[in-house]
N, C-alpha and C positions, 0 to 999 in steps of 0.2 A: 087316335092315330093307329093305323094298322101296322102289322109287321112289315108289309111291303114298303110302306113309307119310311120306316126306320132304317131299313136296309139300304134304301136308295140315297140317304143323306151322305154327302162327301165329308171327309175329315176336315176340309177347310171351313165347313159350316159349323163345326163344333167349336164353341168359344174356348179360347185358351185360358188356362188358370192364371190369375194375376201373379206377377212376380212379387216376392216379399220385399218389403222396404228394408234396406240395410243402411248402415252408416256410410259405406262406400258409395252407394247409389245417390244418397243425399248430397254428399260432397261433390260427386261428379256432376250432378244436375245443377248445383249452385255455381260450379266453375264454368260450365257451358253457358249458363244463363248470363253470367257476367262477361262472356266472350273472351275469356282468358285461356290461352293454351297452357297445357301442363308444363311445357318447358319454360314458359315465361313465369309461371308460378314457382317453379323450382329455382329460377334465378333470383326472384324477389325474396324468397324465403331462405335461400342458401341451403336447400335440402336436395339430395340426389333425386333424380326423376324416378328411379326404381322404387324408392320408398313411397313416393306419392302414388305411383301406379299400384303398388301393393296395398296401400290404404284404400284407394278407390275400388279395387277389385276384392276387398274384404279378405285379403290374404294376410291376416295378422300373424300367421306363423313365420312370415318372412321378416317381420320386425323384431325388435329386441325383446320387449315384454309388454305387458298391459299398460304399465305406467308410461312408457315411451309412446305407445300407440295413442293413448288418450291425450298426451301432451301435444303430439303432432296434429291430431285432429282439432284440438283447440286452437292451435296456431293457424291452421288452414281456415277455420271458421272466422278467426279474427281478421285474417287477410282478405277473405271474401266478404266480410261484414255481414255475417249471418248469425243467428242464434245458435250457440253450440250445444244447448241442452238436448234437443232431439237427437243430435248425432251421438253425444256421449251416452245417452240412455241405451243406444243400440250396440255400443262397444262393450267388450268384456270388462267386468268390474275387477278392481284390485282386491286381492284377498287379504283380509286382516290376519295378523299373526295369531296363531292358536297356542294357548298355554296348556299343553296336554300333561297327563300324569304318567306317561310311559317313559321310555328311555330318552326321547327327544324333548323332554320337558325343560322348562327354563332353569329349574333347580338341579338338573342332572349334572354331575361332575364332568369337567372337560377331559380329564384323564383319570385312569383308574388309580385308586389310592396306592396300590402296590407297585406302580411303575417305577417310582424312585428307589424302591428297595433293591431292585435288581440291577441298578446302574453301578458299574464298576468304578473303581477309583481312577482308572485311566480315562474313562469317558467323562467323569466328573471334572478332572483337571483340564481336559481339552475344551471345556465350555468357555466361550469368550468372556463372560463376566468373571469367572474364576481366574482366567489368565490376566485380566485387567487388574484385579485385586492383588495378585502376586507381583505384578510389575510395579504397582504403587508401593508395596511394602519394600521391595528391593531398592527403589529410588529413595525411600525415606531412610533406609539403613545407610546408603551411600552418603546422603546429606549429613546424617548424624555423626558418622565416624570419619568423614573426610578431614575436618579441622584437626582431629587428633593425629591423623597420619601426617598432615603437613607440619604440625608442631614437632612431631618426632623427627622428621627429616631435617627441619631447620636446626634442632638441637644437636643432631648428629654432625651436621656440617660445622656448627660453631665449635664443638668439641674437637673436630679434626683440624680446624684452623688455629685454635688457640695455642698448641705447643709451638707452632712455627713462629707465632708472634712473640712468645716468651723467649724463644731461642734467639730471635733477632735482637730483643732488648738486652739480653745478657751477653751478646757477642762482645768480646774485648775490643777496645779501640786501640789501634796501633799508634804508639806515640810517634810524633813527628819531631825530628831533630831540628834545631835552629838552622842548621845548614840547609836542610831541605826546604824549609820555609823561605829562606832567603833566595834559593834557586827558583822556587815556584812563583814567588811574588814579583810581578813585573814592576820595574822602576818607572814611576810617572814623573816626568820632568815638568816642572812648572815654568812656563815661558812667560815673561812679562808681555804686556800688551804691545809696546812699541816694537819689540823684536819680531822679525818675520819668522815664521815656522821653518824649521830645518827640514828640507826634503828627505834627508836620510832617515828621519825618525819615523816611527810607525804611524799609520792612519789614525789610531786611537789618540795618540799624543797630539797630532795636528788638529783633530776635531776638538779636543779639550782646550787647546790654546785658542782656537777661533771662538769657542763659546765664552771664554774668559775675556777675550778682546772685545766682544760685542757689548754695547752699552746695556745696562740693566733696564733702562726705561724703554728700549726699542720694542714695539709690539711684534709678537710672533705671528708670522703669516699663516692663516688658517684657510684651508680650501673651502670655497663657497659651497653651500648646500645646493642640491639640484632644485629643490622646491622649498620655499619657506612661506608659511601661512600665519598671518596675524589676525586674530578675531576682534571685530568691533562689537559683536553681539554674540549671543549663544548660537552655535552652529555645530554641524557634524562633518567630520573629515575622514576620508579613507584614501590611502596610498598603497598601491600594489605594484611590485616590479615585474619585469618580464618573466621571471622564473615562477611567478605565482606567490611569492612570499609577501605577506601583509606587513608593510613597514609602519603604517599608522592607521589606526581605527579607533577614534575617540571623539568625544564631544568637547568642544572648546567653549569656555566661558568668556565673557568680555575681557579684553586685554590678554587673552591666552595666546601662546605662540607654540607652533610645532613645525618641525622640519624633517626632511627625509632625503636620503641618498642611497641609491641602490643600482641594480643592473638595469640600464635603460632598454626600452622606454618605460617610464613610470606612468601608470594609469591613476589619475587623481579625480576624486569625486568630492564636491563641496555641497553640503546641504543647503546653505543660504548664501548665494553668491553676492548679495548686496551687504553682507555682514562681515566680509573678510577683505584683507589686502594680501595679494599674492606676489611673491618674487620668484622668478625662475632663473637660476644660476646668477643670483645677485642683481637682477634687473626687474623692475616692476612689470607685472603681467596683468593685462585687462581681461576680465571674465565676460565682457559684453558679448563677444561673438561665440562663446562656447556655453552660454547659459540658456536653459529652457525651463520655464516655470520656476525660475529662481534657483535651479539646480545646475551647477556647472560640472561639466565632464571634459577633461582634456588630457593630453599625454605630454610628458617631458622627455624629449629625445636627447 
């Protein structure tokens, strides 16, 4: 070929140098071959589009490190269902830790040996572990000596009160003359049963006469309980009044009886409704309408 022929060749006729195969180009070609857009790949992998674009353009400097780059490439290969080995061979390898013999060796001390010698007492006491130890010691001293302090205070109070008690015991009792006793002692007049009480007499004498006039065998009227529960079998009973006071909370054995009277309304709960007989203000009360799962709940107003 002559020099004239070489000079007449255009730049378009010169073959372009083939582009080197990179990991990013392999991943881009695999994604385009599967017909998957990079945004769709980002959504399916839950990875930002910028990281995928940096990986496909071989901009590993925009990613975190070599470990993250290789892990991301492996995930993309797994999503695209291709062999990850050719891609991983083109990515930067992770560096193994070197155990040198210089200052950064593994056996190099973390701090200089003389660093602790120059620490002042104030800095040493301000360290959190030292403060925690001091607080624990103070708490232990308080726990140890607190009983002695309380015992000393109680002894002091007893000594201060005892002279008053002795003085009270030794105080002389003023003798009471018979005349004064007769004046202070009220005369109680015994009135026979048939005689009507004198209206001029005091209410105390009238009440005493009425009590003597009443027959000994007459039953004393007792106010009826608000609720009375008699157990036919083992059951559990709770009664609470309107102030929140618990009047009854116990387990009744067969033939056991309990009652309650308080500030109405009373909230009553019976564990086994079929094992009790209930009376409300002296009248039988049926638990059929207030029972659920054999547990009765009702109010006494």
